[in-house]
C-alpha positions in Angstrom: -7.6 14.3 10.6 -4.7 12.9 8.8 -6.0 10.3 5.8 -3.9 8.3 4.1 -4.0 8.4 0.1 -5.5 5.6 -1.8 -6.0 4.7 -5.6 -8.9 2.7 -6.7 -7.9 -0.1 -8.6 -10.4 -2.3 -10.4 -9.4 -6.5 -10.5 -5.8 -5.7 -11.3 -2.6 -6.6 -9.5 0.5 -4.5 -8.8 3.6 -7.0 -9.1 5.5 -4.3 -6.5 6.7 -4.4 -2.9 5.0 -1.0 -2.5 1.3 -1.6 -2.9 -1.3 -3.0 -0.1 -4.7 -4.2 -0.9 -7.1 -2.2 1.6 -10.8 -3.1 2.4 -12.7 -0.3 2.3 -14.5 -0.8 5.5 -12.8 2.2 7.0 -11.8 5.8 6.8 -8.2 6.1 7.9 -7.7 8.8 10.7 -5.0 9.8 13.3 -5.1 8.8 17.0 -4.6 11.0 19.6 -0.6 11.6 21.1 -0.9 8.1 23.1 1.8 6.0 22.0 0.1 3.2 19.9 0.3 -0.6 21.1 1.2 -3.4 18.2 1.6 -6.4 18.1 3.8 -8.2 15.7 3.1 -11.7 14.3 5.4 -13.2 12.6 6.9 -17.3 12.2 10.2 -15.9 11.6 11.5 -14.6 15.1 14.2 -12.1 13.5 11.9 -10.4 11.4 9.6 -10.0 13.8 11.9 -8.9 16.4 13.9 -6.7 13.6 10.3 -5.3 12.7 10.1 -4.8 16.1 12.8 -2.8 16.8 11.8 -0.1 13.9 8.0 0.2 15.1 9.6 1.0 19.0 12.6 3.3 17.1 9.5 5.3 15.4 8.2 5.6 19.4 5.3 2.5 19.4 5.0 -0.4 22.1 5.4 -3.4 20.6 5.4 -7.2 21.5 6.2 -9.8 19.0 5.1 -13.3 19.0 6.0 -16.2 16.8 2.9 -17.8 16.0 -1.3 -17.4 16.3 -2.2 -19.1 19.8 0.7 -16.8 21.2 -0.7 -13.9 19.5 -4.4 -14.7 20.5 -3.3 -14.6 24.3 -1.2 -11.4 23.7 -3.7 -9.3 22.1 -6.2 -10.3 24.7 -3.6 -8.7 27.2 -2.3 -5.5 25.8 -5.1 -4.7 23.5 -2.9 -3.6 20.5 -4.1 -0.8 18.1 -2.8 -2.3 15.4 -1.5 -6.2 14.6 0.6 -6.5 11.4 0.8 -10.8 10.7 2.1 -13.0 8.3 -0.7 -14.7 6.5 1.8 -17.9 6.8 2.1 -19.0 10.5 2.2 -22.2 12.6 -0.7 -24.2 14.0 -3.1 -21.3 12.2 -2.8 -19.2 9.1 -3.0 -15.2 9.5 -6.5 -15.5 8.0 -8.0 -17.7 10.8 -6.1 -15.3 13.4 -7.9 -12.5 12.1 -11.3 -14.1 11.9 -10.6 -15.2 15.9 -9.6 -11.4 16.4 -12.8 -10.1 14.7 -14.9 -12.1 16.3 -14.8 -10.3 19.6 -16.0 -6.7 19.9 -12.9 -5.5 21.8 -10.8 -6.2 18.7 -13.4 -4.8 15.5 -11.6 -1.6 15.5 -8.5 -2.7 15.5 -6.0 -2.3 12.5 -5.2 -5.6 11.0 -2.3 -5.3 8.8 -1.0 -8.7 6.9 2.7 -8.5 6.0 3.9 -11.3 3.9 5.8 -12.9 1.3 3.5 -15.2 -0.1 0.6 -14.1 -2.8 -1.4 -16.8 -4.4 -4.4 -16.4 -6.2 -7.3 -15.5 -3.9 -5.5 -13.8 -0.9 -7.6 -10.8 -1.5 -10.8 -12.3 -1.1 -10.2 -14.2 2.0 -8.5 -11.2 3.4 -11.3 -9.2 3.0 -13.6 -12.4 4.5 -10.7 -12.5 7.7 -11.3 -8.8 8.1 -7.8 -7.6 7.0 -7.5 -4.5 6.5 -4.5 -4.5 4.8 -2.4 -6.5 2.3 1.3 -5.6 2.3 4.1 -7.8 0.6 7.4 -8.0 2.2 9.7 -6.4 2.1 7.4 -3.8 2.8 8.3 0.2 2.1 9.2 1.5 5.9 7.3 4.6 4.8 4.0 2.9 3.7 3.9 1.2 7.1 4.8 3.7 9.0 1.9 5.8 7.5 -0.7 2.5 8.4 0.3 2.3 11.7 0.6 5.9 12.7 -3.0 6.6 11.1 -4.7 3.3 12.9 -8.1 4.3 14.0 -10.6 4.0 11.6 -14.2 4.4 11.4 -16.6 1.9 9.2 -17.3 2.6 6.2 -19.4 1.0 3.4 -17.9 -1.9 1.8 -16.4 -1.9 -1.7 -13.8 -2.7 -4.2 -10.5 -3.3 -3.3 -8.1 -0.5 -3.0 -4.4 -0.2 -3.5 -2.3 2.1 -1.4 -0.8 4.8 -3.8 2.2 6.6 -2.3 
């Protein structure tokens, strides 16, 4: 079993591109040897496809879409292990997308990672309420992102405070 090192922070925010808030609802464990399926949702096609290409270089099966309705359809068709989504999307924001995915039993244990360039007051609370597991700032450290995707299978643990990812 592989775990991701985490550092508990009490109500403080770091202004760094290498941090991620995580809901402490799951223990991160490594999946077996099968390739993980990753759904990338980004309104900017170039950004999404660049991330998809990087994930494919790492050996993951990826699908890139540019809006929430397409993401819902792709998620039901492909059953991803990980969904990496921007919170700023056309038609429906990433928080609503995460909330809708979590309503389905099939997606309750999928790793949901927000990857965004926009952080506003209250985003941590909104991320928790929507069921997001991690909240990464763009540009994300590729090593951090790779570790999150590589360790996509989790088990539930009790609710707690926000956690900041520590390399």
